[in-house]
C-alpha positions as protocol buffer text, in pm:
chain_id: "A"
residue {
  index: 1
  type: MET
  ca { x: 10369 y: 11168 z: 13170 }
}
residue {
  index: 2
  type: LYS
  ca { x: 10269 y: 10992 z: 12875 }
}
residue {
  index: 3
  type: ASN
  ca { x: 10278 y: 10589 z: 12876 }
}
residue {
  index: 4
  type: ILE
  ca { x: 10176 y: 10309 z: 12621 }
}
residue {
  index: 5
  type: PHE
  ca { x: 9954 y: 10166 z: 12878 }
}
residue {
  index: 6
  type: ASN
  ca { x: 9729 y: 10507 z: 12896 }
}
residue {
  index: 7
  type: PRO
  ca { x: 9423 y: 10470 z: 12659 }
}
residue {
  index: 8
  type: GLU
  ca { x: 9459 y: 10811 z: 12495 }
}
residue {
  index: 9
  type: ASN
  ca { x: 9848 y: 10779 z: 12459 }
}
residue {
  index: 10
  type: ASN
  ca { x: 9826 y: 10473 z: 12319 }
}
residue {
  index: 11
  type: LYS
  ca { x: 9581 y: 10592 z: 12070 }
}
residue {
  index: 12
  type: GLU
  ca { x: 9767 y: 10833 z: 11996 }
}
residue {
  index: 13
  type: LEU
  ca { x: 10092 y: 10656 z: 11925 }
}
residue {
  index: 14
  type: MET
  ca { x: 9815 y: 10415 z: 11688 }
}
residue {
  index: 15
  type: GLU
  ca { x: 9727 y: 10712 z: 11471 }
}
residue {
  index: 16
  type: ARG
  ca { x: 10091 y: 10846 z: 11457 }
}
residue {
  index: 17
  type: LEU
  ca { x: 10198 y: 10494 z: 11307 }
}
residue {
  index: 18
  type: GLN
  ca { x: 9893 y: 10461 z: 11098 }
}
residue {
  index: 19
  type: LYS
  ca { x: 10088 y: 10803 z: 10882 }
}
residue {
  index: 20
  type: LEU
  ca { x: 10377 y: 10622 z: 10815 }
}
residue {
  index: 21
  type: SER
  ca { x: 10465 y: 10503 z: 10482 }
}
residue {
  index: 22
  type: PRO
  ca { x: 10752 y: 10324 z: 10317 }
}
residue {
  index: 23
  type: ASP
  ca { x: 10845 y: 10673 z: 10163 }
}
residue {
  index: 24
  type: SER
  ca { x: 10851 y: 10854 z: 10497 }
}
residue {
  index: 25
  type: GLN
  ca { x: 11177 y: 11058 z: 10526 }
}
residue {
  index: 26
  type: LYS
  ca { x: 11389 y: 11072 z: 10795 }
}
residue {
  index: 27
  type: GLN
  ca { x: 11490 y: 11349 z: 10989 }
}
residue {
  index: 28
  type: TRP
  ca { x: 11814 y: 11174 z: 11127 }
}
residue {
  index: 29
  type: GLY
  ca { x: 12007 y: 10874 z: 11179 }
}
residue {
  index: 30
  type: LYS
  ca { x: 12052 y: 10538 z: 10941 }
}
residue {
  index: 31
  type: MET
  ca { x: 11789 y: 10357 z: 10960 }
}
residue {
  index: 32
  type: THR
  ca { x: 11491 y: 10343 z: 10688 }
}
residue {
  index: 33
  type: VAL
  ca { x: 11115 y: 10341 z: 10790 }
}
residue {
  index: 34
  type: SER
  ca { x: 11126 y: 9993 z: 10792 }
}
residue {
  index: 35
  type: GLN
  ca { x: 11394 y: 9882 z: 11019 }
}
residue {
  index: 36
  type: MET
  ca { x: 11212 y: 10170 z: 11230 }
}
residue {
  index: 37
  type: LEU
  ca { x: 10963 y: 9957 z: 11262 }
}
residue {
  index: 38
  type: LEU
  ca { x: 11111 y: 9642 z: 11367 }
}
residue {
  index: 39
  type: HIS
  ca { x: 11373 y: 9843 z: 11564 }
}
residue {
  index: 40
  type: CYS
  ca { x: 11088 y: 9960 z: 11792 }
}
residue {
  index: 41
  type: GLN
  ca { x: 10925 y: 9647 z: 11846 }
}
residue {
  index: 42
  type: LYS
  ca { x: 11271 y: 9489 z: 12023 }
}
residue {
  index: 43
  type: PRO
  ca { x: 11234 y: 9686 z: 12347 }
}
residue {
  index: 44
  type: LEU
  ca { x: 10878 y: 9566 z: 12360 }
}
residue {
  index: 45
  type: GLU
  ca { x: 10976 y: 9189 z: 12332 }
}
residue {
  index: 46
  type: VAL
  ca { x: 11261 y: 9277 z: 12588 }
}
residue {
  index: 47
  type: ALA
  ca { x: 10986 y: 9329 z: 12874 }
}
residue {
  index: 48
  type: GLU
  ca { x: 10794 y: 9039 z: 12736 }
}
residue {
  index: 49
  type: GLN
  ca { x: 11119 y: 8806 z: 12806 }
}
residue {
  index: 50
  type: LYS
  ca { x: 11061 y: 8697 z: 12401 }
}
residue {
  index: 51
  type: LEU
  ca { x: 11428 y: 8869 z: 12345 }
}
residue {
  index: 52
  type: VAL
  ca { x: 11696 y: 8876 z: 12641 }
}
residue {
  index: 53
  type: VAL
  ca { x: 11950 y: 9138 z: 12622 }
}
residue {
  index: 54
  type: LYS
  ca { x: 12223 y: 9128 z: 12843 }
}
residue {
  index: 55
  type: ARG
  ca { x: 12301 y: 9416 z: 13109 }
}
residue {
  index: 56
  type: GLY
  ca { x: 12656 y: 9569 z: 13014 }
}
residue {
  index: 57
  type: PHE
  ca { x: 12926 y: 9746 z: 13193 }
}
residue {
  index: 58
  type: ILE
  ca { x: 12797 y: 10047 z: 13025 }
}
residue {
  index: 59
  type: SER
  ca { x: 12490 y: 10009 z: 13176 }
}
residue {
  index: 60
  type: PHE
  ca { x: 12558 y: 9975 z: 13519 }
}
residue {
  index: 61
  type: LEU
  ca { x: 12768 y: 10301 z: 13518 }
}
residue {
  index: 62
  type: PHE
  ca { x: 12526 y: 10527 z: 13340 }
}
residue {
  index: 63
  type: GLY
  ca { x: 12185 y: 10338 z: 13316 }
}
residue {
  index: 64
  type: LYS
  ca { x: 12059 y: 10488 z: 13653 }
}
residue {
  index: 65
  type: MET
  ca { x: 12135 y: 10840 z: 13551 }
}
residue {
  index: 66
  type: MET
  ca { x: 11965 y: 10794 z: 13230 }
}
residue {
  index: 67
  type: LYS
  ca { x: 11687 y: 10657 z: 13397 }
}
residue {
  index: 68
  type: THR
  ca { x: 11662 y: 10970 z: 13638 }
}
residue {
  index: 69
  type: LYS
  ca { x: 11673 y: 11187 z: 13303 }
}
residue {
  index: 70
  type: LEU
  ca { x: 11418 y: 11038 z: 13151 }
}
residue {
  index: 71
  type: ILE
  ca { x: 11167 y: 10930 z: 13398 }
}
residue {
  index: 72
  type: ASN
  ca { x: 11206 y: 11156 z: 13674 }
}
residue {
  index: 73
  type: LYS
  ca { x: 11301 y: 11501 z: 13491 }
}
residue {
  index: 74
  type: GLY
  ca { x: 11052 y: 11397 z: 13180 }
}
residue {
  index: 75
  type: GLU
  ca { x: 11349 y: 11483 z: 12946 }
}
residue {
  index: 76
  type: SER
  ca { x: 11323 y: 11267 z: 12575 }
}
residue {
  index: 77
  type: PHE
  ca { x: 11533 y: 11120 z: 12391 }
}
residue {
  index: 78
  type: THR
  ca { x: 11804 y: 11274 z: 12193 }
}
residue {
  index: 79
  type: GLN
  ca { x: 11897 y: 11185 z: 11862 }
}
residue {
  index: 80
  type: ASN
  ca { x: 12191 y: 10947 z: 11740 }
}
residue {
  index: 81
  type: LEU
  ca { x: 12194 y: 10801 z: 12078 }
}
residue {
  index: 82
  type: PRO
  ca { x: 12397 y: 10441 z: 12103 }
}
residue {
  index: 83
  type: THR
  ca { x: 12175 y: 10139 z: 12086 }
}
residue {
  index: 84
  type: ALA
  ca { x: 12182 y: 9781 z: 12184 }
}
residue {
  index: 85
  type: LYS
  ca { x: 12325 y: 9567 z: 11918 }
}
residue {
  index: 86
  type: GLU
  ca { x: 11998 y: 9328 z: 11933 }
}
residue {
  index: 87
  type: PHE
  ca { x: 11814 y: 9640 z: 11855 }
}
residue {
  index: 88
  type: ILE
  ca { x: 12024 y: 9730 z: 11530 }
}
residue {
  index: 89
  type: ILE
  ca { x: 11835 y: 9635 z: 11209 }
}
residue {
  index: 90
  type: ASP
  ca { x: 12103 y: 9620 z: 10934 }
}
residue {
  index: 91
  type: THR
  ca { x: 11884 y: 9467 z: 10678 }
}
residue {
  index: 92
  type: GLU
  ca { x: 11586 y: 9506 z: 10459 }
}
residue {
  index: 93
  type: VAL
  ca { x: 11241 y: 9424 z: 10622 }
}
residue {
  index: 94
  type: ASP
  ca { x: 10939 y: 9417 z: 10452 }
}
residue {
  index: 95
  type: PHE
  ca { x: 10739 y: 9796 z: 10560 }
}
residue {
  index: 96
  type: GLU
  ca { x: 10394 y: 9640 z: 10569 }
}
residue {
  index: 97
  type: LYS
  ca { x: 10455 y: 9337 z: 10786 }
}
residue {
  index: 98
  type: GLU
  ca { x: 10652 y: 9521 z: 11052 }
}
residue {
  index: 99
  type: LYS
  ca { x: 10407 y: 9792 z: 11051 }
}
residue {
  index: 100
  type: GLN
  ca { x: 10105 y: 9549 z: 11128 }
}
residue {
  index: 101
  type: THR
  ca { x: 10361 y: 9355 z: 11361 }
}
residue {
  index: 102
  type: LEU
  ca { x: 10400 y: 9686 z: 11579 }
}
residue {
  index: 103
  type: LYS
  ca { x: 10062 y: 9773 z: 11538 }
}
residue {
  index: 104
  type: ASN
  ca { x: 9950 y: 9464 z: 11676 }
}
residue {
  index: 105
  type: MET
  ca { x: 10198 y: 9497 z: 11979 }
}
residue {
  index: 106
  type: LEU
  ca { x: 10029 y: 9842 z: 12054 }
}
residue {
  index: 107
  type: GLU
  ca { x: 9703 y: 9716 z: 12042 }
}
residue {
  index: 108
  type: ASP
  ca { x: 9806 y: 9396 z: 12271 }
}
residue {
  index: 109
  type: TYR
  ca { x: 9975 y: 9661 z: 12554 }
}
residue {
  index: 110
  type: GLY
  ca { x: 9676 y: 9899 z: 12540 }
}
residue {
  index: 111
  type: LEU
  ca { x: 9422 y: 9596 z: 12647 }
}
residue {
  index: 112
  type: ARG
  ca { x: 9628 y: 9376 z: 12827 }
}
residue {
  index: 113
  type: GLY
  ca { x: 9808 y: 9663 z: 13002 }
}
residue {
  index: 114
  type: GLU
  ca { x: 10087 y: 9658 z: 13292 }
}
residue {
  index: 115
  type: SER
  ca { x: 10039 y: 9267 z: 13298 }
}
residue {
  index: 116
  type: VAL
  ca { x: 10238 y: 9219 z: 12969 }
}
residue {
  index: 117
  type: ILE
  ca { x: 10594 y: 9346 z: 13120 }
}
residue {
  index: 118
  type: VAL
  ca { x: 10760 y: 9017 z: 13266 }
}
residue {
  index: 119
  type: MET
  ca { x: 11089 y: 9168 z: 13329 }
}
residue {
  index: 120
  type: ALA
  ca { x: 11168 y: 9350 z: 13604 }
}
residue {
  index: 121
  type: THR
  ca { x: 11559 y: 9448 z: 13537 }
}
residue {
  index: 122
  type: HIS
  ca { x: 11562 y: 9661 z: 13224 }
}
residue {
  index: 123
  type: PRO
  ca { x: 11929 y: 9577 z: 13028 }
}
residue {
  index: 124
  type: PHE
  ca { x: 12015 y: 9928 z: 13025 }
}
residue {
  index: 125
  type: PHE
  ca { x: 11819 y: 10103 z: 13308 }
}
residue {
  index: 126
  type: GLY
  ca { x: 11798 y: 9883 z: 13556 }
}
residue {
  index: 127
  type: ASN
  ca { x: 11482 y: 9805 z: 13802 }
}
residue {
  index: 128
  type: LEU
  ca { x: 11199 y: 9949 z: 13650 }
}
residue {
  index: 129
  type: SER
  ca { x: 10845 y: 9938 z: 13778 }
}
residue {
  index: 130
  type: PRO
  ca { x: 10527 y: 9863 z: 13483 }
}
residue {
  index: 131
  type: GLU
  ca { x: 10448 y: 10219 z: 13493 }
}
residue {
  index: 132
  type: GLU
  ca { x: 10836 y: 10302 z: 13423 }
}
residue {
  index: 133
  type: TRP
  ca { x: 10843 y: 10048 z: 13137 }
}
residue {
  index: 134
  type: GLY
  ca { x: 10525 y: 10217 z: 12971 }
}
residue {
  index: 135
  type: ILE
  ca { x: 10656 y: 10563 z: 13010 }
}
residue {
  index: 136
  type: LEU
  ca { x: 11023 y: 10464 z: 12867 }
}
residue {
  index: 137
  type: PHE
  ca { x: 10808 y: 10250 z: 12572 }
}
residue {
  index: 138
  type: TYR
  ca { x: 10576 y: 10572 z: 12517 }
}
residue {
  index: 139
  type: LYS
  ca { x: 10928 y: 10779 z: 12484 }
}
residue {
  index: 140
  type: HIS
  ca { x: 11118 y: 10534 z: 12228 }
}
residue {
  index: 141
  type: LEU
  ca { x: 10813 y: 10554 z: 12020 }
}
residue {
  index: 142
  type: ASP
  ca { x: 10746 y: 10896 z: 12013 }
}
residue {
  index: 143
  type: HIS
  ca { x: 11140 y: 10940 z: 11940 }
}
residue {
  index: 144
  type: HIS
  ca { x: 11113 y: 10762 z: 11644 }
}
residue {
  index: 145
  type: PHE
  ca { x: 10803 y: 10848 z: 11521 }
}
residue {
  index: 146
  type: THR
  ca { x: 10936 y: 11220 z: 11570 }
}
residue {
  index: 147
  type: GLN
  ca { x: 11240 y: 11091 z: 11364 }
}
residue {
  index: 148
  type: PHE
  ca { x: 11010 y: 11007 z: 11080 }
}
residue {
  index: 149
  type: SER
  ca { x: 10767 y: 11345 z: 11074 }
}
residue {
  index: 150
  type: VAL
  ca { x: 10453 y: 11177 z: 11229 }
}
């Protein structure tokens, strides 16, 4: 399964990121391409404990089931899934700044590997190994890059 920490998969994500432009059009959803770039940074910040998201009741009910679907069964994220309020970007942000920040984060994750993960418990999916975090990061980025046709 593809993983952000795998050098080939990380390179692929970097190449896809470079194809995004301020004019990239979404295929679904509400976010602009700039908002999506900032949104995609949020789960990475959670894993590094730079952003704290509390575990909600719904995660205890559905988190393990969704973890099984996405990681064990290899299913992809579906369109228009609900997201944590901390991940919702509803103001316009600077495209070039957010693209560069996400690029830097991807490079860092590629260089440092699984050691960047300091959280054992994901706020929705529950306990994750560093490898599982890496799989989810890849799937999340893939989902949003596909949203903007890259």
